[in-house]
Structures are given as structure tokens and as C-alpha cells.
C-alpha positions in Angstrom: 0.0 -0.1 0.2 1.3 3.2 -1.2 1.7 6.6 1.0 -1.0 8.3 -1.2 -3.4 5.5 -0.9 -3.0 5.4 3.0 -3.7 9.5 3.3 -6.9 8.8 1.2 -8.1 6.1 3.4 -7.5 8.3 6.7 -7.7 12.0 5.4 -9.6 12.1 2.2 -9.7 16.0 0.9 -12.4 16.9 -0.9 -11.3 19.0 -4.1 -8.0 18.3 -3.4 -5.3 15.4 -4.3 -1.9 14.3 -2.9 0.3 14.9 -5.7 3.9 13.6 -4.4 5.7 13.0 -1.1 9.2 12.8 -0.1 11.7 12.1 2.8 14.1 14.8 4.0 17.1 13.4 5.8 19.1 15.1 8.6 18.5 16.8 11.7 15.5 13.8 12.3 14.3 14.0 9.2 10.8 15.0 8.1 8.1 13.8 5.5 6.5 16.7 3.1 3.4 15.5 0.9 2.5 17.9 -1.8 -1.2 18.7 -2.6 -2.6 20.2 -5.3 -6.5 21.0 -6.6 -8.4 18.2 -8.3 -8.6 19.0 -11.9 -11.7 20.9 -13.0 -12.5 21.8 -9.1 -13.2 25.5 -8.3 -11.6 27.1 -4.8 -14.3 27.9 -2.3 -14.7 31.0 0.0 -13.3 30.8 3.2 -16.2 32.6 4.8 -19.3 31.1 3.2 -17.5 27.8 1.6 -19.3 28.7 -1.8 -17.5 27.9 -5.0 -15.8 31.1 -6.6 -13.4 31.8 -9.4 -10.0 31.8 -9.0 -8.1 35.1 -8.6 -4.3 34.4 -7.9 -2.2 32.1 -5.9 -0.1 33.0 -2.8 3.6 31.7 -1.6 3.6 27.8 -0.4 2.6 27.1 2.7 3.7 24.2 5.3 0.9 22.6 7.5 2.2 20.0 10.5 0.1 16.9 9.8 0.1 13.8 12.4 3.2 12.2 12.6 3.9 8.8 10.5 6.3 6.3 12.0 7.5 9.0 14.3 8.7 11.3 11.7 7.4 14.6 11.4 5.1 15.0 8.6 4.1 18.3 6.7 1.6 19.2 3.8 2.8 21.3 1.0 0.2 23.7 -0.9 0.3 27.0 -2.5 -3.1 28.3 -1.7 -5.0 29.7 -4.3 -7.3 33.3 -3.9 -10.8 33.2 -5.1 -13.2 36.1 -5.7 -16.4 35.9 -4.1 -19.3 37.8 -4.8 -20.3 38.3 -1.5 -16.7 38.7 0.7 -14.7 39.9 -2.3 -11.1 38.5 -3.0 -10.3 36.1 -0.3 -8.0 33.2 0.7 -9.8 29.8 -0.5 -10.7 27.3 2.2 -8.8 24.4 3.1 -10.5 21.5 4.6 -7.5 20.2 6.6 -6.4 23.9 8.2 -7.0 26.0 11.0 -7.2 29.4 9.7 -4.1 31.1 9.5 -2.3 28.2 12.1 0.5 25.8 10.7 -1.3 23.0 12.1 -3.8 20.5 10.4 -7.1 19.9 12.1 -6.4 16.3 12.6 -2.7 17.3 14.0 -4.5 19.3 16.5 -7.2 17.0 17.7 -4.2 14.6 17.6 -2.3 16.7 19.9 -5.3 17.6 22.1 -6.2 13.7 22.8 -2.9 13.1 24.2 -2.8 16.3 26.2 -5.6 14.4 27.9 -3.1 11.6 29.4 0.5 13.4 29.5 1.5 16.9 30.2 1.5 19.5 27.5 5.4 19.6 27.8 5.7 15.6 27.3 3.4 16.0 24.2 5.5 18.6 22.7 8.4 16.5 23.2 6.8 13.2 22.2 5.4 14.8 18.6 8.4 17.3 17.8 6.4 20.3 17.9 6.1 23.4 20.1 4.5 24.0 23.4 2.4 26.5 21.8 0.9 24.4 19.2 -0.3 22.1 22.2 -1.7 25.0 23.9 -3.6 26.1 20.9 -4.5 22.6 20.1 -6.4 22.1 23.3 -7.6 25.8 23.1 -9.2 24.8 19.6 -10.6 21.2 21.2 -12.2 23.3 24.3 -13.5 26.1 22.4 -15.0 23.8 20.1 -16.5 21.5 23.2 -17.6 24.5 25.4 -19.7 25.9 22.2 -21.3 22.4 21.9 -21.9 21.4 25.6 -25.3 19.7 26.7 -26.8 22.0 29.4 -30.0 20.3 29.7 -31.0 18.2 33.0 -28.2 20.2 35.7 -30.6 19.4 38.8 -26.9 19.1 41.1 -24.0 20.7 41.4 -21.1 21.3 43.9 -19.5 25.0 44.3 -15.6 25.1 45.7 -12.6 26.9 45.6 -8.9 25.8 45.1 -5.9 27.5 46.0 -3.8 27.2 42.6 -1.0 29.8 43.2 0.3 32.2 46.2 -2.9 34.1 47.1 -5.0 33.1 44.2 -7.7 31.1 44.1 -10.0 29.4 41.5 -14.0 28.9 42.0 -15.2 25.6 40.5 -18.8 24.6 39.7 -19.4 20.9 39.1 -22.4 19.0 37.4 -22.6 15.9 39.9 -26.1 14.5 38.8 -25.9 10.5 38.6 -24.2 9.4 35.6 -22.8 12.8 34.8 -20.2 14.0 36.8 -18.2 16.8 35.4 -16.5 20.5 35.6 -18.7 22.8 34.0 -17.5 26.2 35.2 -13.8 27.9 36.1 -13.8 31.3 37.6 -10.9 33.5 38.8 -11.0 34.4 42.4 -13.7 33.5 45.6 -15.7 36.4 45.2 -19.3 36.9 44.7 -19.0 38.0 41.2 -17.2 34.9 40.4 -20.0 32.7 41.3 -22.7 35.2 39.7 -20.4 34.3 36.2 -21.8 30.7 36.2 -25.2 31.3 36.9 -25.0 34.1 34.2 -23.3 31.4 31.9 -26.1 29.0 32.6 -29.1 31.1 32.1 -32.1 31.9 34.8 -34.2 28.9 32.9 -31.7 26.5 33.6 -30.6 27.9 37.0 -34.2 27.8 38.2 -34.1 23.5 37.5 -31.3 23.0 40.0 -32.5 21.5 42.8 -29.2 20.3 44.8 -25.9 22.8 45.6 -23.1 21.2 47.5 -21.1 23.9 49.2 -18.8 24.8 51.7 -19.3 27.5 54.5 -17.9 30.2 52.4 -20.0 33.1 53.0 -19.5 34.8 49.4 -20.9 31.4 47.7 -23.8 31.2 50.4 -25.2 34.7 49.5 -24.7 34.1 45.7 -27.0 30.6 46.0 -29.5 32.4 48.3 -29.6 35.0 45.3 -29.5 33.0 42.6 -30.8 29.4 43.2 -33.3 30.0 46.4 -35.4 27.0 45.0 -32.4 24.7 45.4 -31.4 22.9 48.7 -28.3 24.0 49.6 -26.2 21.2 51.6 -22.8 22.0 52.8 -20.1 19.6 52.4 -19.0 17.2 55.2 -15.6 17.0 54.1 -15.3 20.8 54.5 -16.7 20.3 58.4 -14.3 17.3 58.8 -11.4 19.4 57.6 -12.7 22.2 60.2 -12.4 19.9 63.0 -9.0 18.4 62.0 -7.7 21.9 61.9 -9.0 22.7 65.0 -7.6 19.4 66.6 -4.4 20.6 65.1 -4.2 24.0 66.6 -4.9 22.2 70.3 -2.3 19.7 69.8 0.7 22.3 68.8 -0.4 25.1 71.9 -0.3 22.2 74.2 2.9 20.4 72.5 4.7 23.9 72.9 3.6 24.4 76.8 4.6 21.1 77.8 8.0 21.1 75.9 8.7 24.5 77.8 7.8 23.3 81.1 9.8 19.7 80.6 11.1 18.3 77.1 11.6 15.1 78.9 8.2 14.9 80.7 5.5 11.7 79.5 3.0 14.0 78.2 6.1 15.7 75.7 7.0 12.2 74.8 3.5 11.2 73.9 2.8 14.2 72.2 5.7 14.3 69.7 4.9 12.9 66.3 1.1 12.6 67.3 -0.4 14.4 64.4 -1.4 11.7 62.1 -2.5 9.2 64.5 -5.1 12.2 65.7 -6.3 13.4 62.2 -6.6 10.1 60.3 -9.4 7.7 60.8 -9.0 5.1 63.3 -9.5 1.9 60.6 -6.8 4.0 58.4 -4.0 4.2 61.1 -0.7 1.9 60.6 -0.3 -0.6 63.7 2.5 2.0 64.7 -0.1 4.7 64.7 -2.4 2.9 66.6 0.0 2.3 69.5 0.7 6.0 69.6 -3.0 6.8 69.9 -3.6 4.1 72.6 -0.6 5.7 74.6 -2.3 9.6 74.1 -5.7 8.4 75.3 -4.0 7.2 78.6 -3.1 10.5 79.0 -5.0 13.5 80.8 -4.5 15.8 78.0 -6.4 18.9 76.3 -5.4 17.3 72.5 -7.0 13.9 74.0 -10.4 15.9 74.7 -10.4 17.8 71.8 -9.9 14.4 69.8 -12.9 12.6 71.8 -14.8 15.3 70.4 -14.1 14.9 66.8 -15.0 11.0 67.2 -17.9 11.4 69.0 -19.2 13.8 65.9 -18.8 11.1 63.8 -22.3 9.6 64.9 -23.7 12.8 63.6 -23.7 11.5 60.1 -25.2 8.2 61.0 -28.8 9.6 62.1 -31.4 8.4 60.0 -33.6 11.4 60.8 -32.6 15.2 60.6 -34.7 16.2 63.7 -32.9 13.5 65.8 -29.6 14.9 64.5 -30.6 18.4 65.3 -30.8 17.5 68.8 -27.3 15.7 68.9 -25.7 18.4 67.1 -26.8 21.0 69.9 -25.6 18.6 72.4 -22.2 18.2 70.8 -22.1 22.1 70.3 -22.9 22.6 74.4 -20.1 19.9 75.0 -17.7 21.9 72.6 -18.4 25.0 74.2 -17.9 23.6 77.6 -14.7 22.0 76.7 -12.4 25.2 77.2 -10.7 24.6 74.0 -11.0 27.8 71.9 -10.4 26.0 68.4 -13.3 23.7 69.1 -15.7 26.2 70.6 -14.8 28.1 67.0 -16.0 25.1 65.4 -19.0 25.0 67.5 -20.4 28.3 67.0 -19.6 27.8 63.3 -22.2 24.6 63.1 -24.7 26.7 64.9 -24.7 29.3 62.7 -25.0 27.1 59.7 -27.2 24.4 61.6 -30.2 24.8 58.9 -27.7 24.1 55.7 -25.9 21.5 57.7 -29.2 19.4 58.2 -30.1 19.5 54.9 -27.6 17.1 54.2 -29.9 14.3 55.6 -32.4 15.2 52.6 -30.2 15.1 50.1 -27.9 12.3 50.8 -30.4 9.5 49.3 -31.1 11.7 45.9 -27.6 12.5 44.9 -23.9 11.6 45.3 -22.6 14.2 47.8 -18.8 12.8 47.7 -18.7 13.5 43.8 -17.2 17.0 44.6 -14.4 15.8 47.1 -13.9 13.2 44.4 -13.5 15.5 41.4 -11.2 17.8 43.8 -8.7 15.2 44.1 -8.5 14.4 40.3 -8.2 18.4 39.7 -5.6 18.6 42.4 -3.7 15.7 40.5 -3.8 17.8 37.2 -2.9 20.8 39.2 0.4 18.9 40.1 1.0 18.0 36.6 0.9 21.5 35.2 3.3 23.6 38.0 4.9 25.4 34.8 1.4 27.0 34.0 1.6 30.5 35.2 -1.5 32.0 33.4 -4.9 32.0 34.6 -5.7 31.1 30.9 -3.9 28.2 30.6 -4.9 27.0 34.1 -8.5 26.9 33.5 -8.1 25.3 29.4 -6.2 22.5 31.2 -9.1 21.7 33.6 -11.8 22.3 31.0 -10.2 19.8 28.9 -9.4 17.2 31.4 -12.5 17.5 33.5 -15.3 19.0 31.3 -16.3 15.7 29.9 -16.3 18.1 26.4 -17.9 16.6 23.2 -15.7 16.1 20.2 -16.3 15.9 16.4 -17.1 12.6 14.6 -13.5 12.7 12.5 -13.1 10.5 9.4 -10.2 8.8 11.2 -9.0 8.7 14.9 -5.1 8.9 14.9 -5.7 8.1 19.3 
């Protein structure tokens, strides 16, 4: 099978034929494939795609194609200019090109597909192209997919923020419907205006269809949700509550450790508190054998850290209630105990839980109808992708990467998929 036969099989170009091909040796080599218009065909206007009489020819251009056998491959063609009745003298439509970009559409989609699996730098090195070419390919894929997203049936969403650079945050909105979990929207910062942009993008009719919104206790988000989606049930994410609880325990432990070590570095309390952080923060079933022994030693001591830990462990029973009413009574009792504990970080958590009690109790109504843990799962995937993209310095690049990998965007039906 000849090269031209193979190309006609995977990349047939209407109105054009593959005239010749050559292998250029040296510096890694490259394959050049010359194209020409099919005899009797007329060039089409690049705006309206209607056939038009020819005007003149431009200089030959090179368009990078999908590498063949690992060798960089280029199309060579001198574009015609045509005289369109509606648009005047314009360059003809080239079915393999993306405007003035030096990549073929097939190669751009090829790079975009690999960019879901590898870092952009690895893609550019592997396929012997520039980082900017990979960036533009992902940008093309995201713009194409975002313009054709199916936004019907969005009834459950999750709102969260994530820190991506020093002092810089992103507001993230996920769809967490059963069978469809994806990133819907990314906005810079974590202000009220950031979340309002999502509701403006979604539109008032689709916003009114949202039944559940899972969020943390960040007040600007709560304000916008109450304003733009008042008919939705706002549920506070239990993972953020657990994080606040762990943060309070760690504050108690750190303060007590400093005090004990200052008094007597060799005391039993000082020795027991040393290296105790993770055995206090992890769930009991996730402890290693060494951490289990350490925890038993801690529980045998009369420490403020132990009191804070026992309050945290007691709070786990809250999520096991079947009734929101009984859970509310338990919550009030727990908050009273925390307020009497004389542990300021735990008292701060208790005040926070009391302030948001109605939203916390919404969890019991929503837990059977929507997967509330999906937000944390998507966040973990997002953080893994952010670690791979440590070289990204612009909001635009980060946003494109997140949409591309987590947005479940549609792709065109190509004649042949190269990967």
C-alpha cells in the first residue's frame, strides 16, 4: 500500500489530491507531502464556503500533519485566492487547515487527545512540535466542545474553591448528577462575582432547574446561592466540616505541645505528644500499627489534645442518624459539650456549626438523592492535574487544562481517529 493510498484512506480531502511525497533526511528527518487542487475543481470562499472563480495564488505554505512512523510530516500547498461575490477577494477554504495556524485540524485534535493523558511539555517533546502548538490545540478543542455542551438536565451541582498559586484562587462549579459528573465552570478568585458569572453563563431558566447545590461555608458563595438559586437545597459539604474539625484539633495539639515542651521536654506528656499529629487526624480504621500504638498511649493521658480528639470522634455519630430532627438534637448537644470544653479552637467549630445548622441538616434530605461525595472526588482529580501542570503561570492556561481534562467535552466525528 502506497503512502498516497494510505492518506486517502485516513485523510481524504474533498477537491484536493496528494500529488507527491518525499523524505528529507537530516536533523531527525521529515516527510513532505505536496497537495494540488483536483482538476476541474474551483476554490471555495473561506467565509461562506461557496465555490468562486480563481484570482491568483499565494506562496507555498507548510501545514504540520500527524507524524507517520514517528517522523514529522507536513503538507505543502500554495493556496489560491478566489473572487467571492459576497466577500470579495479572499483565500480559499482549506479543509485540512485551521485558519492561519501551521497545524492541520487532524494534528491539532491528535495533540489535544494526547494532552489529556500527558503533560503538555511531554506531548510537545514526544511529537516534535512546540508547547504553543499543544496549547493552541487544547484551546481549539475546549472552545469547540464548550460551544456544543449539553446543558440540559443539570439538577445537582457542587461549588468549591481551590488555591492554585500564592494568593490566587479558582472558583469551581461541578455537575454531580447520577451518571454525569463533570466540571461545568471555572472562574478566577473566590468572590461573589466569581460565582455570579456561573449563573449568568447557565441562564435563569437552567438555574431554576437546579435542585441541589453542595458547597462549603464560604459566605460569598452562600450569598450568591441564596440569591440566584433560592429554590435549590443548599447542602454543606461534610468533608469541609471534617477539615475544620481536624484543623481545630491540630491547633490544640500544637499549642499544648509547645507548652509542655517549654515546661519539661522530657516529661511523659511531651514524649507522647511528639509525632502524634497523624494518629489524631486520620480515621481509626486507616491508622498503621505504629500509629495505633501511639494513639493508645495518647488516650491514656489526661491532655487537652485528647479531649479535642474525643469530641471529633463523637461527632462522627452525627452522620449516622436517619432523621434530621434527631441529628439536630445531637448537634446541639455536641455544640454544648464543645463550648464547655474550654478549648477555644473547638468552641470556634461549635459556633460555626450553630451558625450554619439549617444548611448542615439539609445533608440528611439530599444524601439519598445525590452523590455528595462526588465534589471531593472531582477535587482530588483536579489537584492531581494541577500537580502535573506546575509550570502553568496564567489563569487562561489553567482554565483550559481543567476544562479539557474534567469537562467531559464533546468531540467531532472525525474520518479517522489517530489516537
